[in-house]
C-alpha positions as CSV (number, residue, x, y, z in Angstrom):
1,M,0.0,0.0,0.0
2,V,1.5,3.4,-1.0
3,I,0.8,6.2,1.4
4,G,1.0,9.6,-0.1
5,A,2.5,12.5,1.7
6,L,0.0,14.6,3.5
7,I,2.4,17.2,4.8
8,A,1.3,20.8,3.9
9,G,2.9,24.1,4.5
10,C,5.3,26.7,3.2
11,Q,9.0,26.2,2.7
12,N,11.3,29.0,3.6
13,N,14.2,29.3,1.2
14,K,16.6,30.7,3.8
15,P,19.2,28.1,4.7
16,V,18.5,26.3,8.0
17,Q,21.1,27.2,10.7
18,S,23.3,24.4,11.9
19,L,23.1,23.4,15.6
20,P,26.0,24.8,17.7
21,E,28.3,22.2,18.9
22,G,29.2,21.6,22.6
23,I,26.4,23.9,23.9
24,D,23.7,22.7,26.3
25,L,20.6,24.3,24.8
26,A,17.9,25.7,27.1
27,A,14.2,25.0,27.0
28,C,12.2,27.1,24.7
29,P,10.2,29.8,26.5
30,E,6.8,28.6,27.7
31,P,4.8,31.0,25.4
32,L,6.5,29.5,22.4
33,Q,5.9,25.9,23.5
34,S,2.3,26.5,24.5
35,G,1.7,28.1,21.2
36,I,2.2,24.8,19.4
37,A,-1.0,22.7,19.2
38,L,-0.4,19.0,18.8
39,R,-3.6,17.1,17.9
40,A,-4.2,13.4,17.1
41,S,-7.1,11.3,16.0
42,V,-7.3,7.6,15.2
43,S,-9.2,5.5,12.7
44,P,-9.1,1.7,11.9
45,R,-7.1,0.4,9.0
46,D,-6.5,-3.1,7.5
47,L,-3.6,-5.2,8.8
48,P,-0.7,-5.1,6.3
49,E,-0.4,-8.3,4.4
50,E,2.9,-9.3,5.9
51,L,1.4,-9.2,9.4
52,A,-1.9,-10.7,8.6
53,T,-0.6,-14.3,9.1
54,S,2.3,-15.6,11.1
55,E,3.5,-19.2,11.0
56,G,0.2,-20.3,9.4
57,V,-1.9,-18.9,12.2
58,A,-4.4,-16.1,11.2
59,K,-3.9,-12.9,13.3
60,H,-7.4,-11.6,14.0
61,Y,-7.9,-10.4,17.6
62,P,-5.8,-9.0,19.3
63,F,-3.9,-7.5,16.4
64,L,-5.5,-4.3,15.1
65,G,-4.4,-1.9,12.4
66,R,-4.6,1.8,13.3
67,R,-4.0,5.1,11.4
68,L,-3.1,8.1,13.5
69,L,-3.8,11.6,11.9
70,I,-1.4,14.0,13.6
71,A,-1.6,17.8,13.2
72,V,0.8,20.4,14.4
73,V,-0.5,23.9,14.3
74,P,1.6,26.9,15.5
75,H,-0.1,30.0,17.0
76,G,1.3,33.5,17.7
77,A,5.0,33.8,18.2
78,A,5.5,30.0,17.6
79,G,4.9,30.7,13.9
80,Q,8.3,32.5,13.8
81,L,10.2,29.4,15.0
82,R,12.7,27.9,12.6
83,I,12.8,24.1,13.0
84,L,16.3,22.6,13.1
85,E,15.6,19.1,14.4
86,S,12.5,17.2,15.4
87,D,11.2,13.7,16.2
88,L,7.8,12.2,17.2
89,A,7.4,9.3,19.7
90,I,4.1,7.4,20.1
91,D,4.1,5.3,23.4
92,P,1.2,2.9,23.8
93,I,-0.6,2.5,27.1
94,G,-2.5,-0.9,27.4
95,G,-0.9,-2.6,24.4
96,T,2.3,-3.0,22.4
97,F,3.3,-2.3,18.8
98,E,4.1,-5.0,16.3
99,G,7.2,-4.6,14.2
100,W,5.7,-2.6,11.4
101,A,4.8,1.1,10.9
102,A,4.5,3.5,8.0
103,F,4.8,7.3,7.8
104,S,3.2,9.6,5.2
105,S,6.5,11.3,4.4
106,P,9.2,9.2,2.7
107,A,11.9,11.7,3.9
108,A,11.6,10.4,7.5
109,G,13.0,7.4,9.3
110,V,10.5,5.1,11.2
111,D,11.7,3.0,14.1
112,V,9.3,0.5,15.7
113,A,9.7,-1.2,19.1
114,P,7.0,-2.9,21.3
115,G,7.0,0.1,23.6
116,R,7.0,2.9,21.0
117,V,7.1,4.1,17.4
118,R,9.6,6.9,16.7
119,I,9.7,9.1,13.6
120,D,12.8,11.3,12.8
121,P,12.5,13.9,11.5
122,F,8.9,14.6,12.0
123,L,8.5,18.4,11.2
124,T,9.5,20.0,8.0
125,A,12.7,21.9,8.5
126,G,12.5,25.6,8.2
127,L,9.9,28.1,9.4
128,L,7.3,26.3,11.4
129,R,4.0,26.0,9.5
130,A,0.9,23.9,10.1
131,Q,1.3,20.3,8.9
132,T,-0.8,17.2,9.0
133,S,0.7,13.7,8.7
134,T,-0.4,10.1,9.1
135,V,1.2,7.2,11.0
136,D,0.1,3.7,10.4
137,A,0.8,1.0,13.0
138,V,-0.4,-2.3,14.4
139,I,-1.3,-2.5,18.0
140,R,-1.3,-5.8,20.0
141,L,-3.8,-5.8,22.8
142,G,-4.2,-8.0,25.9
143,G,-2.3,-9.7,28.7
144,A,-0.6,-13.1,28.5
145,P,-1.5,-15.4,25.6
146,F,-4.1,-18.0,26.6
147,D,-4.7,-21.1,24.6
148,Q,-8.3,-22.4,24.8
149,A,-10.9,-23.8,22.5
150,A,-14.1,-22.8,20.8
151,I,-17.1,-25.2,20.5
152,T,-18.4,-26.3,17.1
153,T,-21.0,-29.0,16.6
154,A,-22.5,-31.1,13.8
155,A,-26.2,-30.6,13.0
156,M,-28.2,-30.2,16.2
157,W,-31.5,-30.8,14.5
158,D,-32.4,-33.6,12.1
159,S,-34.4,-33.3,8.8
160,T,-37.7,-33.4,10.7
161,Q,-36.6,-30.5,12.8
162,H,-36.3,-32.6,15.9
163,P,-33.2,-32.0,18.1
164,M,-30.4,-34.6,18.0
165,S,-30.1,-36.7,21.1
166,P,-27.4,-35.8,23.6
167,D,-25.6,-39.1,22.9
168,A,-25.6,-38.5,19.1
169,L,-24.5,-34.9,19.1
170,Q,-21.0,-34.5,17.7
171,V,-19.0,-31.8,19.6
172,T,-15.6,-30.6,18.5
173,L,-13.2,-28.3,20.4
174,T,-11.3,-26.0,17.9
175,P,-8.1,-24.6,19.3
176,L,-7.8,-20.8,19.5
177,R,-5.6,-18.3,21.2
178,H,-6.8,-15.2,23.0
179,F,-5.7,-13.2,26.0
180,T,-6.5,-13.3,29.7
181,V,-6.9,-9.5,29.9
182,Y,-8.3,-7.2,27.3
183,D,-9.2,-3.5,27.6
184,A,-9.0,-0.2,25.8
185,A,-5.6,1.1,24.8
186,K,-4.3,4.7,24.6
187,A,-1.1,6.3,23.4
188,K,1.0,9.3,24.5
189,V,2.2,11.3,21.5
190,T,5.3,13.4,22.2
191,L,6.8,15.9,19.8
192,R,10.4,17.0,20.5
193,F,12.1,19.7,18.6
194,T,15.1,22.0,18.4
195,A,14.3,25.4,16.9
196,Q,15.7,28.9,16.4
197,P,13.4,31.6,17.9
198,A,13.1,34.9,16.1
199,H,15.4,37.6,17.7
200,A,17.4,35.0,19.7
201,D,21.0,34.2,19.6
202,L,20.8,30.5,20.3
203,P,18.3,27.7,19.4
204,C,16.2,26.1,22.1
205,R,14.6,22.7,22.7
206,G,10.9,22.1,23.2
207,T,8.4,19.3,23.9
208,V,4.7,19.1,23.2
209,E,2.5,16.2,24.3
210,T,-1.0,14.9,23.8
211,Q,-2.9,11.6,24.4
212,V,-5.2,9.7,22.1
213,Q,-7.3,6.6,22.4
214,L,-6.0,3.9,20.1
215,V,-8.6,1.2,20.8
216,D,-11.9,1.5,22.7
217,R,-13.3,-1.2,24.9
218,E,-15.6,-2.7,22.4
219,A,-13.0,-3.0,19.7
220,A,-10.7,-4.6,22.2
221,R,-13.1,-7.3,23.1
222,P,-12.3,-10.6,21.4
223,P,-15.0,-11.8,18.9
224,L,-16.1,-14.6,21.2
225,W,-19.4,-15.4,23.0
226,D,-20.3,-17.6,25.9
227,L,-23.4,-18.9,27.7
228,G,-24.3,-17.8,31.2
229,T,-27.2,-18.2,33.6
230,S,-29.5,-15.3,33.9
231,F,-32.6,-15.5,36.1
232,K,-35.6,-13.2,35.6
233,G,-33.7,-10.9,33.3
234,G,-30.8,-10.3,35.7
235,I,-27.1,-10.4,35.0
236,R,-25.3,-13.6,34.2
237,K,-23.6,-15.1,37.3
238,R,-22.5,-18.6,36.3
239,W,-21.1,-19.8,32.9
240,L,-21.5,-22.9,30.9
241,A,-18.6,-25.4,30.8
242,L,-18.1,-28.7,29.1
243,Y,-16.4,-31.4,31.2
244,D,-14.6,-34.5,30.0
245,P,-13.2,-36.7,32.8
246,A,-10.1,-37.3,30.7
247,T,-9.3,-33.6,30.1
248,G,-11.2,-31.6,32.7
249,P,-13.6,-28.7,32.1
250,V,-13.4,-26.1,29.4
251,R,-15.3,-22.8,29.1
252,A,-18.1,-23.0,26.5
253,L,-16.9,-20.4,23.9
254,F,-18.4,-19.7,20.5
255,T,-17.1,-17.7,17.6
256,D,-20.7,-16.9,16.6
257,P,-23.6,-15.6,18.8
258,V,-26.1,-17.5,16.7
259,A,-24.2,-20.8,17.3
260,A,-24.2,-20.1,21.0
261,R,-27.9,-19.3,21.0
262,G,-28.6,-22.5,19.0
263,F,-26.6,-24.6,21.5
264,A,-28.7,-23.2,24.4
265,Q,-31.9,-23.9,22.6
266,W,-30.8,-27.4,21.8
267,A,-29.9,-28.1,25.5
268,Q,-33.2,-26.7,26.7
269,Q,-35.3,-28.7,24.2
270,T,-33.5,-32.0,25.0
271,A,-33.1,-31.3,28.7
272,A,-29.5,-32.3,28.1
273,T,-27.1,-33.0,30.9
274,H,-24.4,-33.9,28.4
275,A,-23.4,-33.3,24.8
276,G,-21.7,-36.3,23.2
277,R,-18.8,-37.2,25.5
278,F,-19.0,-33.9,27.5
279,Q,-20.9,-33.4,30.7
280,L,-22.7,-30.0,30.8
281,G,-21.9,-27.9,33.9
282,T,-21.6,-24.3,35.2
283,F,-18.9,-22.4,37.1
284,Q,-18.7,-19.0,38.7
285,S,-16.2,-16.3,37.6
286,E,-14.5,-14.2,40.2
287,D,-13.0,-11.8,37.5
288,L,-16.0,-9.6,36.8
289,D,-15.2,-6.8,39.2
290,G,-15.9,-3.8,36.9
291,G,-12.2,-3.2,36.2
292,L,-10.2,-4.8,33.5
293,A,-12.1,-7.3,31.3
294,S,-10.6,-10.7,32.0
295,V,-11.1,-14.3,31.3
296,P,-10.6,-17.0,34.0
297,M,-8.0,-19.6,33.3
298,D,-9.4,-23.1,32.8
299,A,-7.6,-24.3,35.8
300,A,-9.8,-22.1,38.0
301,I,-13.0,-23.4,36.5
302,M,-13.0,-26.6,38.6
303,E,-13.0,-24.6,41.8
304,S,-16.7,-23.7,41.4
305,Y,-17.7,-26.2,38.7
306,R,-20.9,-28.3,39.2
307,P,-23.2,-30.3,36.9
308,I,-25.8,-28.1,35.3
309,T,-29.2,-28.0,36.9
310,A,-32.6,-27.8,35.1
311,E,-33.1,-24.2,36.4
312,E,-29.7,-23.2,35.1
313,R,-30.2,-24.8,31.7
314,G,-33.5,-23.0,31.3
315,A,-31.8,-19.7,32.1
316,L,-28.9,-19.9,29.7
317,K,-28.3,-16.6,27.9
318,V,-25.8,-15.6,25.2
319,G,-23.5,-12.7,25.9
320,P,-20.1,-11.3,24.9
321,L,-17.1,-13.1,26.4
322,A,-16.8,-12.8,30.2
323,E,-19.4,-10.0,30.5
324,P,-22.4,-10.2,32.9
């Protein structure tokens, strides 16, 4: 994908002064620094092809492409600054960057590390004028990787629209990887520059910062659904699990809310206590405390696991992963 330059502004034909050597430059006066507005906004973008897959495993959640639109606008005396050097750093909060980024100007270097993206130079050298640029990056969300499984089934109803018997139902656990913690991510955007003020003998150094939300809570949530018990329209308090004596319990996760709803309807119509080789049961999550969205590890499920009751089966309700 070719990203065209979006940098606008006037170029001053006066040669840019070289930085003096061996001099510790002072900070630019506050009126000059506060006169530079740094603004950032974010929109989604597709993952670059080279990061869309890795070792044969599709990267869907938690890898998200983001485009940052960054504007620098001088006001007042800041418009008389002559830019000598500059760089821009983007530091994520609540995520890490993958090893790819692109900047709208081909005249700049882009350096990517998990903890930041750095662009040098960022501002057009010469008299400071308003400019708008784009930075494309890939943010990785979440806590520690967590290998689990999603439930898929063969047909749950036969050609006469009768539900398959619990013994005959074929249930498959499909491996997937998601993350124990997922939440919104922000970024701190820091512009550093060295500039020559008008009517000053020496250049000065300045820093301008702003924050922007990279990913909101809904975009951060993995595209997974589960089944929980909800009585009389209340919140879900216990979650469905499948138990195999040979392998233990697994959370009942679905990649499609329609499939999750269909499984609940099948269980209710058949009064099922098991599905194929799996016993149906419920467990209670201790992680829904209103803070970070988190998924309990399978090892913790057994602490509160019990076989499903008729009341719980009748109260199964579909919802986003690990939300009441």
